[in-house]
C-alpha positions as CSV (number, residue, x, y, z in Angstrom):
1,X,48.2,209.4,293.1
2,X,45.6,212.0,291.7
3,X,46.0,213.8,288.4
4,X,44.1,216.1,286.3
5,X,44.4,215.9,282.6
6,X,43.5,218.2,279.9
7,X,42.7,217.1,276.6
8,X,42.4,218.7,273.0
9,X,41.3,216.5,270.3
10,X,41.9,218.5,266.8
11,X,41.1,216.3,263.7
12,X,42.7,218.1,260.4
13,X,39.7,217.2,258.1
14,X,36.2,218.5,257.0
15,X,33.5,216.9,259.1
16,X,35.5,217.0,262.4
17,X,32.7,217.5,265.0
18,X,31.5,213.6,265.4
19,X,35.1,212.5,266.1
20,X,35.4,215.1,269.0
21,X,31.8,214.7,270.3
22,X,32.4,210.8,270.4
23,X,35.6,211.0,272.2
24,X,34.1,213.1,274.8
25,X,31.2,210.6,275.0
26,X,33.5,207.8,275.5
27,X,35.3,209.8,278.3
28,X,31.8,210.8,280.2
29,X,30.8,206.9,280.1
30,X,34.0,205.9,281.5
31,X,33.2,206.9,285.2
32,X,35.6,209.3,285.6
33,X,35.3,212.9,286.5
34,X,34.9,214.8,283.1
35,X,34.3,218.6,282.7
36,X,34.2,220.2,279.2
37,X,34.7,223.8,277.8
38,X,34.8,225.2,274.2
39,X,38.5,224.7,274.0
40,X,39.5,221.5,276.0
41,X,38.1,218.5,278.0
42,X,39.6,217.6,281.5
43,X,39.5,214.3,283.1
44,X,40.4,214.0,286.7
45,X,41.0,210.9,288.9
46,X,43.6,208.4,290.1
47,X,46.8,208.3,287.9
48,X,46.5,204.4,286.9
49,X,42.6,204.6,286.4
50,X,43.0,207.9,284.0
51,X,45.9,206.5,282.0
52,X,44.3,202.9,281.3
53,X,41.3,204.9,280.2
54,X,43.0,207.4,278.1
55,X,45.3,205.0,276.6
56,X,42.3,203.1,275.0
57,X,40.3,206.2,274.3
58,X,42.9,208.4,272.9
59,X,43.7,205.4,270.3
60,X,40.3,204.9,269.4
61,X,40.0,208.6,268.6
62,X,42.8,208.8,266.6
63,X,42.0,205.7,264.6
64,X,38.7,207.4,264.0
65,X,40.2,210.4,261.9
66,X,42.4,210.7,258.9
67,X,44.8,213.1,260.3
68,X,44.8,215.2,263.7
69,X,46.3,216.5,266.9
70,X,45.9,215.5,270.3
71,X,47.4,218.0,272.9
72,X,47.6,216.5,276.5
73,X,48.5,218.3,279.8
74,X,49.0,216.3,283.1
75,X,49.1,218.1,286.6
76,X,49.8,216.4,289.6
77,X,46.7,216.7,291.5
78,X,43.0,216.8,291.6
79,X,41.8,220.3,290.4
80,X,38.4,219.5,289.6
81,X,37.1,221.6,292.5
82,X,39.2,224.6,291.1
83,X,37.1,228.2,291.2
84,X,38.9,231.3,290.3
85,X,39.1,233.9,293.3
86,X,38.7,237.0,291.1
């Protein structure tokens, strides 16, 4: 089963950018399809593979910040080829 995951890491601290950049770089290095925009990062792939990577990288990202939020949305389908029709 393929999934699409949208992630938003929001450190509640000064100097928040390094934690976000490191999180995105780790996701990029995972071999999964990763797309970014200014508000979130999307990860696409097979359910077990994506969740295995996210389990490790989300924990690492949260341990690297003092306080923060990590929003996650999961869609049951690979939406990596989505293009708006308007």
